[in-house]
ZAMARGU-4260 file (C-alpha; in steps of 0.2 Angstrom, whole numbers, plus 5000, padded with zeros to 4 digits):
<rodrens>
0) 5528/5523/5582 | 5522/5537/5571 | 5530/5554/5575 | 5523/5571/5572 | 5536/5585/5572
5) 5533/5603/5569 | 5545/5618/5570 | 5545/5636/5562 | 5550/5629/5545 | 5543/5612/5543
10) 5529/5600/5548 | 5533/5581/5546 | 5525/5565/5550 | 5535/5549/5549 | 5537/5532/5555
15) 5550/5528/5568 | 5557/5511/5572 | 5570/5507/5585 | 5576/5489/5586 | 5586/5482/5600
20) 5593/5465/5595 | 5591/5451/5608 | 5608/5444/5604 | 5623/5453/5599 | 5625/5457/5580
25) 5640/5446/5575 | 5640/5449/5556 | 5636/5465/5546 | 5619/5465/5539 | 5606/5476/5530
30) 5589/5480/5537 | 5576/5485/5524 | 5560/5493/5530 | 5544/5495/5520 | 5531/5506/5528
35) 5513/5507/5522 | 5510/5523/5513 | 5493/5530/5518 | 5493/5543/5504 | 5497/5531/5491
40) 5494/5513/5496 | 5501/5505/5480 | 5518/5514/5483 | 5525/5509/5501 | 5539/5520/5508
45) 5556/5511/5510 | 5571/5514/5520 | 5587/5504/5523 | 5601/5504/5536 | 5617/5494/5538
50) 5620/5486/5555 | 5637/5482/5561 | 5644/5470/5575 | 5641/5478/5592 | 5627/5489/5587
55) 5614/5489/5601 | 5601/5500/5595 | 5596/5502/5577 | 5585/5516/5571 | 5575/5517/5555
60) 5565/5533/5551 | 5554/5534/5536 | 5553/5549/5524 | 5538/5560/5528 | 5521/5551/5525
65) 5504/5560/5523 | 5486/5554/5523 | 5486/5546/5540 | 5469/5543/5548 | 5466/5541/5567
70) 5462/5524/5573 | 5470/5515/5558 | 5484/5502/5560 | 5497/5504/5547 | 5509/5490/5542
75) 5528/5490/5543 | 5539/5475/5537 | 5557/5474/5541 | 5568/5461/5532 | 5586/5457/5537
80) 5599/5452/5524 | 5617/5447/5525 | 5630/5457/5513 | 5628/5443/5500 | 5609/5447/5499
85) 5603/5432/5507 | 5587/5435/5518 | 5590/5431/5536 | 5573/5435/5543 | 5557/5446/5542
90) 5547/5455/5555 | 5530/5462/5552 | 5521/5474/5564 | 5506/5485/5564 | 5507/5503/5570
95) 5492/5512/5577 | 5489/5530/5572 | 5482/5543/5583 | 5486/5557/5570 | 5475/5563/5557
100) 5487/5571/5544 | 5472/5575/5533 | 5467/5588/5546 | 5469/5607/5541 | 5479/5610/5557
105) 5493/5599/5550 | 5498/5607/5534 | 5513/5602/5523 | 5525/5616/5521 | 5535/5617/5505
</rodrens>
């Protein structure tokens, strides 16, 4: 999903992915996520998380992203690797945006 959060100090828009494995995780692994960057399509946003045996819910949040357009579908790719660096699998998914982060009502605060 795409999350828009705003408080007194900061406005942020980021991707949020929650993964619930179908089978229990038996060996440690690394998940690497690549999120489409609407503000700079040639430079995707990346995030990584380590998954340990027994983990039932795995979360990945991207750093803030800007340039989202409503009605667009943005791509997320998640790759799983073992600790030796061997790729175990890949999942690709589109995420629909209802947010227009180009709007003047959504301003980046620095």
